[in-house]
C-alpha positions in Angstrom: 4.3 -12.8 1.6 2.6 -13.0 -1.9 3.2 -10.3 -4.1 1.3 -9.1 -7.2 3.4 -7.8 -10.2 2.4 -4.8 -12.4 2.9 -4.8 -16.2 6.2 -2.8 -15.7 7.6 -5.3 -13.3 7.0 -3.6 -10.0 6.0 -5.7 -7.0 2.7 -4.6 -5.6 1.9 -5.8 -2.1 -1.6 -5.5 -0.7 -1.7 -3.2 2.4 -3.3 -5.7 4.8 0.0 -7.8 4.4 2.0 -4.9 5.4 -0.1 -4.4 8.8 2.1 -6.6 10.9 5.3 -5.0 9.7 4.0 -1.6 10.1 2.4 -2.2 13.7 1.2 1.2 15.1 2.0 3.0 12.1 -0.6 1.2 10.1 -3.6 3.7 10.5 -1.3 6.5 9.3 -0.2 4.4 6.5 -3.8 3.9 5.3 -4.5 7.5 5.7 -1.4 8.5 3.5 -2.5 5.7 0.8 -6.1 7.5 0.8 -4.5 10.9 0.3 -2.4 9.6 -2.6 -5.3 7.8 -4.2 -7.5 10.9 -3.9 -5.2 13.7 -5.0 -3.2 11.8 -7.5 -5.9 9.6 -9.2 -5.9 9.9 -13.1 
């Protein structure tokens, strides 16, 4: 799995690479990400 790194050292993994690990929970995960991006965007 290829990782992207933020300026502060955090590892950022694209959601599509997590799909095989999340299996049936992937739709709920993407919905959660959408809510986080909408309500907590700066």
